[in-house]
N, C-alpha and C positions, 0 to 999 in steps of 0.2 A: 378733253376731247369729247367725252359723252355729252357734256353740257352744250358744246357747239353743235353736235349732231342733233340734240334735242331742239335747240333754237332753230336749226334749219328745217327739222320736221314740222315744227309749229308754223314756221313762216310758209312752207309749202302747203300745209293744211289750210292756212289762212287764204292762200291763193286759190285752192281748188276745193276746199272742204265745205261741208254741209252747214257750217255756221254762217255761210254767206246766204242766209235767208232773211228777208226784211223783218224788222221788228215793228209790231203793230201798236198803235196808241188807241185807246178807247175814246171815242168822241160821243159824249152824251147828247142826244137829240134835243132839238128846241127850235125856236123860230127866230129868224134874223131878217134884217133888211137886205134884200138881194139886189145886186146891180149898183148903179151909181157911178160907173166908170165909163170907159170908152169901148167902142166896138170896132175891131179891125178885121180885115180880110187880107190874105196873102195872095198876091197876083204877080207872077214873074219875078219872084224875090223882092218885090216891093210890098210894103204894108200900105193898105188903103184904109183911111179912116171913114167908116160908114156914117152917112148922115141921113136924116129923115127925108131929104128931098132929092136923093140920087146925086148930090154934089159931093165929091170926095176930096179929101185933102191927101195928096200923094206924099209918101215918105220914101226916101232913097234907101239904098242897101244898108246905110248906117243909121237909118230911121231918123233922120234930121227933119224936123217939121218945116214944111214949106208954108209960110203964112201963119195965121193965128189958129190956135186950136179952139174949136167951139166948146160950148158947155157940154157936160157929160151927156152922152146920147144913149146910154144904156139905162132905161127907166128903173127906178127903184120900186120894189114891191115886197110884200111879206111872203116868205117862204118858210115852211116847216120841214125839218129833216128828222127822220127816225134815227135812233142811235146806230152807230156803225164804227168800224175800225178803219184806220188809215195808217199806212207805213210812215214812220217818223221821219224818213229821209227819202229823197228821190232814189230810184234804183240805181245802184252803182255799176261800174264796169265789172267789178268782181262778182257781184250778184248775177248779172246777165251772163257772164262767162260760165258761172256754174250751171246756169240754165242750159246753155249749150253743151257743156261737159256731160251733164247727167242725162240729157235727152238724146244725144247724138253718138256718144262713145260707149262701147262696151267695156267690160272690166279689163280685158287685155290691152285695148287701145288707151285706156286711162293709165295703166301702169307704164305703157311705153311713153306717154306724155310726161308723166312724172319723172321718169328716168332722164328724158331729154332736158327737162327743166332743171333738174339737179345738176347735170353736166354743164349746162349753159349758165349756171348761176353767176359766175364771174366772167362770162364771155362778153362779147360785143353785143350791141342791140340787135344787129342783124342776125347774129346766131340765136339769140333769144327768140326773135320773131320766127325764125325758121322752125324752132321747137313747136310752135303753136300751129304750123301749117296744116297738119291733119285735121284739126278742129276747124280752122278757118275755111278750109276747102269744103268740108262737109256742111258747115253752116251756110256757106254761100250757095251751095248746090240746092238746099231746101228753102232758101230765101229768108233766113233768120239772121244772117250776119249784118250788123250795123254798118251803114254806109260811111266809111271813113273819108270818102272823097268829099263829103259835105264840107269839110274844113277848107278845101280848095275852091269848091263851087260857090260857097256863100261869100267868100272874100277873095276875089279874083286877083287883086293887086297886093295881097299880103303873102308873106313867105310862111306858109303853114305846112310845109312838107313834113317837119318833125311830128306834127300832130296827126297828119294823114297816116304816117307810118306807125306811130307809137301810142296814140291816145287810148285805143280800146284795149290792147292786149298787154302792154308793158305794166309790170307790177307797180311802177312809180305812180300810175294813174288808177290804181285799184279802187281807191276811195272817192274817185271823181264820178260824177253822174254820167251814166251812159247817154250818148247822143247819137244821131244818125239812125234812129229807130222810127219806123212808121207806126201808125195807129194799129195796124194789123199785127205787127211784130210785138207791140206792147200787149195786145190781147192774147197772143200765143204764149207770152211769158206768164200771164195770169193763168191760163189754162194749165200750163205745165206745173206752176206753183201749187195750184189746187190739187192736182194728181200726186205730186211729190209729198205734200204735207199730209194728205189723207193716207197715203201708202205708209208713211212713217207712223202715223197715229194708229193705224190698224195693227202694225207690228207690236205696238205697246198696249194694245187692247183698249185704246181710247175711242170715244165716239167720233165719227167723221164730222167735219166742220163745213160751213157753207163755202161757196166758190169765191175765190179771189176774182177781182174785176177792176177795171178802171173806175175811179169815182165819177159820179154824175157832177155836172157843173154846180148844181145846188149844194151838194155835199162838199165839194172842193172849196167853194167860197165860204160856206159856213165854217169849215175847219180852219180856213185861213184867218178869218176875222176873229175867231174864238170870242165872239161877242153875241149875247142873246138879245132878243127884242126888248126885254125888260130893261136891260142895262142901257141900251141905246136910247130908249124912251125916257129913262130917268135923267140921263146926262144931256140928251138933246143933241149929242154929237155922233155923227156917222164915222165909223172907223174906215179909213181908206186903205190902210196897209195892215199887215199881221201884228202891228204893235200900236200902242197908244200914241196919240198926237198925229199930226199931219206932215211931219218932216221925215225925210229919208236919213237925216243925220241924228245921232244921239246927243246927249247933253255935252259930250266932249268933242263933238264935231266929226265923229267917225260915221262912216256909212253903215247902215243897218243891214244892208243886203248887197249882194254882188250884181250890180247893174251898171249901165253905162252912165258915167258921171258928168260928162260934158261932150261937146262936139269933138270927135276924134280922140277922146280920152277914155280908154278902157281900163286904166290902172289906178284911177283915183281911189278905188276901194281896196287897193293892194292886190288885186287879182287881174291879170291881163285877159284871161278868158274865164273858163269855168273855175270853180274852187272846189276843194274837197268838201264833201258833205259835213255838216256840223261846224263849218268855219264861222258861222254867224249864229247869233243867239236864237233859240226856239221860241215860239209863241206860247201862250198860256195852255194850249193843248199838248205841248211838248213836241210840236212839228217844226222841222228845220226847213229853211229855204222855201217858205210858201210865197216869198216874193224874191225874184231874181234867181241867179245861178243858171237854171234852165226852165223854160216854159214847160208845161206839163199837159199831156193829153188828157181829155176827159171823155166820158162815154158818149156824150150827146152829139147829135147832128147839129151843125151850126146853122142857125137861122137868125136873121136880123130882127132884134126885138124892138117894138115900138109900143107907145102907150095904147094905140088903137088895137094892136094884136092882143096885148095883155088884158084889155078891158073886154075884148070879145071872147076871152078864154079859148084861144086857138090851141087846142091840145093835139099832141102827136106822140105816139109811143116811141120810146127809145128801144132800139133793137141791138142785140149783141151779134157777133160774127156769125153764130149759128141761126140767127133769125128769130130767136125767142125774145118776146117782149119782156123787158125787165123793169119798166117804170114809166110814168108819165112825165112830160116836161113841156113847158110853154115854148112854142116856136112861132116864127112869122117868116114867110118867104121874103127873101131879099131880092136885090137886082139880079136878073138872070145871068149877067155877064160876070158876076163876081162870086156868087154863092151857089153851090150845087149840093145835091144830096150826099156827095162824097166829101164835103167839108165837115170837119169835126172841130169841136170846141177846144181851144188851148188856153190855159190860164196861167197867170203868175209872172209873166215877163221873164227876161233872161239877162245874162251877163252883157249882152249886146243891145239891150233895150233901155230906153229912158224910163224914168219913174212912172210915166203915164201908163205904160203897158203893165208895169209891176203892181198897179193898184188892184186890190182884191176884186173890185167890181168891174174891172176891164176884162174883155174877152177877145179872143182872136179866132178866126176860122182858117183852118189849114187842111189841105187835101190829105185824106187818110192814107193814101199810098205814097205820100211824100215824106221826106225827112229832112233834118237840118242840124247844124251845129248848135242850135239854140233850143232844141226841143228834146225833152226826156219824158219821164213819167214816174208816177208812184201808184201804189195799189190800194185798194179798199176792199172791205168785206162787211156785209150786213151783220148787225148784232141780233142773235136769236136766243130765245130762252130767258133765263133770269135777268132782271135789270142790273144785277151785280156784275161788273165787268170781269170777264175771265182773264187769266194771265196768258200771254203769248210770248 
């Protein structure tokens, strides 16, 4: 009996506990060939393939290409990144729930939630959902609750009611990437995580650490490719994905990432929608799902890159939600009817995207106040001090 109680306590701690903090991987800085993929923009739930001449190739809600895809329109250039850290997986439902739990509930409310969850352990899904209502209501009131309706909104003709009701809060989805979060909500998570980690470090007498944030586009792509300029120059081969070779299939014919495998086929990779993190192999930096599963928010404002803009060195500062400049990035203004200052860069492709969007050099623009069933995020942190990586 004690053993069973211990198992339950551990499972409850797993659902609510402080170990639901992302694990960071050290990314040693270097130079890589940035770009070399496609540039997309989201408009009315359609993807628009940006071209150099204001001619677009429309893609429907399933992202089926209408006509021929032109050559890569995201110009290649050399980019150098300083050393940094990045979370080894996309932020999961459990990790985001713990953010809401720690920041919105006091100790008495947390005890009440734990009691209700314990009572509902073997109850129906509706009873379990009811146990989470105090947290759901508070998160909704302050604008931090993921938009579960994205499952119905993104796929009007699909029966996604179970995902609408269960995806975020049910423990069966704890290890799945959180979706339905806006760029602003992802930044709110980063701010909380910084405060939480430094609060815990202060208790242990440890020095405070730099702030968590979303990765820049340059950092994200460098981490995804896990390839330096020297290696690419030696081989003469550009890496399209977070693995060697230019195929999305491995040597046994299995998909290397959770992507849409064919028109109308979402399950060719064994997952109908998102997959639990770490379901596919990590890249050389130890990062999982840098292609597919969910696309990921980056810090940057989305601007259409062209060779002209890059040669003219059109610099613009990246600014975080508080308005503080945190780094330079190359931008170029795009068509006014597609790109705005509220468009942010999204990278990596998703479970509902074809391989074109999953290429490391591809990029998508998405409104920072919008969310979807295909977009999540991971966190990053600059490396300061000794070049020897610290343990996290």
